[in-house]
Every structure is written in structure tokens, then in C-alpha cells.
C-alpha positions as CSV (number, residue, x, y, z in Angstrom):
1,M,-16.1,8.2,-3.2
2,A,-13.2,9.3,-5.1
3,T,-12.8,12.8,-6.6
4,T,-10.9,14.8,-9.0
5,E,-11.5,17.8,-7.4
6,G,-8.5,20.2,-6.6
7,I,-6.1,17.9,-9.1
8,D,-4.9,18.4,-12.5
9,T,-5.3,15.2,-13.8
10,M,-3.6,16.0,-16.8
11,T,-0.3,16.1,-15.1
12,R,-1.0,12.2,-14.2
13,R,-1.8,11.1,-17.8
14,G,0.6,8.7,-19.0
15,K,1.3,7.9,-15.3
16,A,0.8,4.5,-14.3
17,A,0.8,2.7,-10.4
18,V,0.6,-0.8,-8.9
19,I,-1.5,-1.0,-5.9
20,T,-1.0,-4.5,-4.0
21,G,-3.8,-6.2,-2.4
22,A,-6.4,-4.0,-4.4
23,G,-9.3,-6.3,-4.4
24,R,-11.0,-4.6,-1.2
25,N,-10.6,-2.3,1.6
26,I,-7.5,0.0,1.6
27,G,-6.3,-1.1,-1.7
28,R,-9.5,-1.0,-3.4
29,A,-10.2,2.7,-2.5
30,V,-6.3,3.7,-3.5
31,A,-6.5,2.3,-6.9
32,L,-10.0,4.3,-7.6
33,Q,-8.7,7.2,-6.0
34,L,-5.6,7.1,-8.5
35,A,-7.4,6.4,-11.0
36,A,-9.7,9.1,-10.2
37,D,-6.8,11.3,-10.4
38,G,-5.7,9.8,-14.2
39,F,-3.1,7.4,-13.1
40,D,-3.7,4.0,-15.3
41,V,-3.7,1.5,-12.6
42,V,-2.4,-2.2,-12.0
43,I,-4.8,-4.2,-9.9
44,N,-2.9,-6.8,-8.0
45,G,-4.9,-9.4,-5.8
46,S,-3.6,-13.1,-4.8
47,S,-6.4,-15.2,-5.2
48,N,-9.9,-13.2,-5.6
49,R,-9.6,-12.4,-9.4
50,D,-13.1,-11.5,-9.4
51,A,-12.9,-8.6,-6.7
52,C,-9.8,-7.5,-8.4
53,E,-12.1,-7.3,-12.0
54,A,-14.5,-5.7,-10.5
55,V,-11.8,-2.5,-9.0
56,A,-10.3,-2.5,-12.9
57,A,-13.8,-2.2,-14.7
58,Q,-14.2,0.4,-11.9
59,A,-11.5,2.6,-12.5
60,R,-11.9,2.0,-16.8
61,A,-14.8,3.7,-16.1
62,L,-13.0,6.5,-14.4
63,G,-11.6,7.0,-18.0
64,V,-7.8,5.2,-17.5
65,E,-6.7,2.1,-18.5
66,A,-6.2,-0.8,-15.5
67,L,-4.6,-4.1,-16.0
68,V,-4.9,-7.0,-13.6
69,A,-1.9,-8.8,-12.5
70,M,-2.7,-11.6,-10.1
71,A,0.3,-12.7,-8.0
72,D,0.8,-14.3,-4.7
73,V,3.4,-11.3,-3.4
74,G,5.1,-13.0,-0.8
75,E,7.2,-14.9,-3.2
76,R,9.8,-12.9,-4.7
77,D,9.7,-14.4,-8.0
78,A,6.2,-13.3,-8.1
79,C,6.9,-10.1,-7.3
80,L,9.4,-9.9,-10.0
81,G,7.0,-11.1,-12.4
82,L,4.1,-8.6,-11.6
83,A,6.7,-5.9,-12.0
84,A,7.4,-6.9,-15.3
85,K,4.2,-7.3,-16.4
86,A,2.9,-4.3,-15.2
87,I,6.3,-2.6,-17.2
88,A,5.8,-4.6,-20.1
89,H,2.1,-3.1,-20.6
90,F,2.8,0.6,-19.4
91,G,6.4,1.0,-19.9
92,A,7.2,2.0,-16.3
93,I,5.4,2.5,-12.9
94,D,5.7,5.8,-11.7
95,V,3.9,4.7,-8.4
96,L,4.0,2.0,-6.4
97,V,1.5,1.4,-3.1
98,N,2.8,-1.5,-1.4
99,N,-0.4,-2.1,0.5
100,A,-0.7,-5.9,1.0
101,A,-0.7,-7.9,3.9
102,L,-1.2,-10.7,6.6
103,R,-2.4,-9.7,9.8
104,P,-2.5,-13.4,11.8
105,Q,-3.1,-12.8,15.7
106,R,-1.1,-15.8,17.3
107,P,0.7,-16.1,20.6
108,F,4.4,-15.8,20.4
109,L,5.3,-19.3,21.6
110,E,3.1,-21.1,19.1
111,I,4.9,-19.2,16.0
112,S,6.3,-21.5,13.9
113,E,8.8,-20.9,11.1
114,A,6.4,-20.9,8.3
115,D,4.3,-18.7,10.0
116,F,6.8,-15.9,10.7
117,R,8.6,-16.3,6.8
118,R,5.2,-16.1,5.2
119,V,4.9,-12.8,7.0
120,M,7.9,-11.8,6.6
121,G,7.7,-12.7,2.8
122,V,4.1,-10.6,2.3
123,D,4.5,-7.7,5.1
124,L,8.2,-7.2,4.3
125,E,10.4,-9.0,1.2
126,A,7.4,-7.7,-1.0
127,A,8.6,-3.9,-0.5
128,V,11.5,-4.7,-1.4
129,W,11.6,-7.3,-4.3
130,L,8.8,-4.4,-5.6
131,A,10.5,-1.5,-4.9
132,Q,14.0,-3.0,-6.4
133,A,11.8,-3.8,-9.9
134,C,10.5,-0.5,-10.0
135,L,13.0,1.6,-9.3
136,P,14.9,1.7,-12.5
137,K,12.1,3.3,-14.6
138,M,11.8,5.9,-12.3
139,V,15.5,6.9,-11.8
140,E,15.3,7.1,-15.5
141,R,12.4,9.3,-15.7
142,G,13.8,11.8,-12.6
143,W,10.1,11.1,-10.7
144,G,8.3,8.3,-8.9
145,R,6.4,7.9,-5.5
146,I,6.5,4.6,-3.2
147,V,3.9,4.6,-0.4
148,N,4.5,1.5,2.0
149,F,2.5,0.4,4.7
150,T,3.3,0.2,8.0
151,G,0.9,0.5,11.2
152,M,0.6,0.6,14.6
153,N,2.3,-2.5,15.2
154,A,5.0,-0.6,13.8
155,I,4.8,2.4,16.6
156,Q,3.5,0.4,19.3
157,G,4.1,-4.0,20.2
158,H,0.7,-5.6,20.6
159,A,0.8,-8.9,22.0
160,G,0.3,-11.4,19.7
161,R,0.8,-9.7,16.6
162,A,4.9,-10.0,17.0
163,T,5.5,-11.2,13.5
164,I,3.8,-8.2,11.9
165,S,5.6,-5.9,14.5
166,V,8.9,-7.2,13.0
167,A,7.8,-6.7,9.3
168,K,6.4,-3.3,9.7
169,H,9.5,-2.1,12.1
170,G,11.4,-3.4,8.9
171,V,9.0,-1.8,6.1
172,W,9.6,1.3,8.0
173,G,13.4,0.7,8.1
174,L,13.0,0.2,4.5
175,T,11.2,3.6,3.9
176,K,13.8,5.6,5.3
177,A,16.6,4.1,4.0
178,L,14.9,4.4,0.2
179,A,14.0,8.0,0.8
180,K,17.9,9.3,1.6
181,E,19.3,6.8,-1.6
182,F,16.6,8.4,-4.1
183,G,15.5,11.3,-2.9
184,A,17.8,13.2,-5.2
185,N,15.6,11.4,-8.1
186,G,13.2,13.0,-7.7
187,I,11.8,9.9,-6.2
188,T,9.8,10.1,-2.6
189,I,9.5,7.1,-0.4
190,N,6.9,7.3,2.4
191,A,5.0,4.8,4.8
192,I,1.4,4.7,6.3
193,S,0.5,3.9,9.4
194,P,-2.9,3.5,9.5
195,G,-4.9,3.0,12.7
196,P,-8.2,0.8,13.0
197,I,-9.7,0.5,9.4
198,A,-13.2,-0.3,8.8
199,G,-13.3,-3.6,6.1
200,D,-15.0,-5.7,4.5
201,D,-15.3,-9.7,4.3
202,E,-13.0,-10.3,7.0
203,A,-12.5,-12.8,9.9
204,S,-14.6,-12.1,13.2
205,G,-10.9,-12.2,14.6
206,A,-9.8,-8.9,12.6
207,V,-12.7,-7.2,13.7
208,T,-12.8,-7.4,17.3
209,Y,-9.0,-6.2,17.1
210,R,-10.1,-3.1,15.5
211,M,-13.1,-2.0,17.9
212,A,-10.8,-3.0,20.6
213,S,-8.1,-0.6,19.3
214,V,-11.0,2.4,18.2
215,A,-11.0,2.6,22.6
216,H,-7.6,4.1,22.6
217,V,-8.5,6.4,19.2
218,P,-9.6,10.1,20.4
219,A,-11.3,10.2,17.4
220,G,-13.6,7.6,19.1
221,R,-14.4,5.8,15.6
222,M,-12.9,3.4,13.2
223,G,-11.3,5.3,10.0
224,T,-12.9,4.6,6.2
225,P,-10.8,3.2,3.5
226,D,-11.2,6.7,1.2
227,E,-9.5,8.7,4.4
228,V,-6.3,6.4,3.9
229,A,-6.4,6.8,0.3
230,A,-6.6,10.6,0.8
231,V,-3.3,10.4,2.2
232,V,-1.7,8.4,-0.6
233,R,-3.6,10.6,-3.3
234,M,-1.1,13.8,-1.5
235,L,2.0,11.5,-1.3
236,A,1.6,10.6,-5.0
237,S,0.7,14.1,-6.3
238,D,3.3,17.0,-7.1
239,A,2.0,18.2,-4.3
240,G,3.5,15.5,-2.1
241,A,7.0,16.3,-3.4
242,Y,9.1,17.6,-0.7
243,V,7.4,14.5,2.0
244,N,10.0,11.9,1.7
245,G,10.9,9.8,4.4
246,Q,7.9,10.1,6.4
247,M,5.4,7.6,8.3
248,L,2.4,9.2,8.3
249,A,-0.2,8.3,11.0
250,V,-3.8,8.3,9.5
251,N,-5.4,6.9,13.1
252,G,-7.8,9.4,14.5
253,G,-5.2,10.7,17.2
254,G,-4.4,6.6,18.1
255,T,-0.5,7.5,18.2
256,M,0.7,10.7,18.5
């Protein structure tokens, strides 16, 4: 459960965060943790509005403002529209969490051009266009946080997940490049690499993949969305101001 213990929420008042893919799992946990810390939140999803509205209602119960902004972030125009709506409502976006992702399992020789471009759009290009839209106001205010999501696919290859590995390596490169370009503006850009994280309402194939991954995790279990959200919380706080251009592995020791 989200908690404000140890965080001065008053320093977060007047700051807003966009979380993509926030209707469930890690995205939901991140949105609620940031809301508990005093951030107004923009809850993004691509199709399940009811789930996003439920998260927004939980965020409002924590005393902040929550805006639901449905958009398919795999499309550049949708990304720009999402950012424009959020900035028009809150004045600026101070924290951008690029969480939305596709994780298809498919043999490399069966990947079509459409398959490849779809994963690139959601897993990589969305982070590019949303950062480009949100950074000007961060620069103007002299404060900002961008948290991207990579994953174990960006650290070590996985058979059947070539498209994801390519996209997530790209996110890691983007993170480092932006950290160097905007670090002098009071902005940090970091990446989180989750290991197998327990989720809900997912296809059996995803569950099987996560269960197999646990065999390589010294902790001997899956992580929880709240454990990932706790790292986002730190990065979004003033306590994370000197952490920049890093990829933080939250995987129970699955990679070292």
C-alpha cells in the first residue's frame, strides 16, 4: 500500500506526473505511490477506461487531482495529444513515467514488419515523443524527472523476444543521451529494469515466462508492483536529485 511516511508531501504540491500504462500492475502502483506523495497524476491507458477511472478515483481519495487521458502511445500524434492535454490541464508535467509496453513472444523468423514497428512504437518511440513534449516545461521550471522502463530484455537477450530487446536497448540509449543533455537543467532521466513482477489479468504465456525467470532470481520469488513503484518514488523525489543516467535493476538479483 502506498505510504507517505518519510516524504514531505508539501514539496510535491503543484507538481504533476504522467504515467503511461497506468490502469494496472506496475503503472497503477506507480500512479498511486506518486499520488500518495502529493503529485497530481495523469492516468494513461490505451483501451480499458474503466480500469484507468478506478485508479484515478483511488488517487483522488489520496487528496490529489487525477486526470484520465486515454491514448495509444504507439502513435506519435497520440503521444503529443496526451502531453498537450496534460500540460493544458496542469500547466506542466514535472514527472514523466514511460511505463507502457508490449511484450510479445514470437520466433525471430516469424516477425513481420508490422509486428516490429508496433513494438518499436509503444516500447521505444513513445518515450521519445513524450519526453520531447514534456521537457520544454521542465527546462523552463528548472526541475523534472523522467523514468523510463527497460527490463531484463535490455540487459540480456531472450529467445523469442528480439523486438523487445531492440526496443529496450534503445530506451537505455535514450536515457543516457537525455541525462547528459538535460542534467544541467535540474532534470534527471533514469531507467528501471524490472525482473519478473507479479501481475494480474495477463495471458498465460506471460505468466509462464515470469515463472521461468524466477528460477534465475536469487531472491527466489517474483517482485511486486509496489516494490518497483518504491524506486520510482525515490527517483521522483528530491532525494533522487543526484541519480542521473542510471539503469536501476529491480529484479531480486536476477542480473548483477
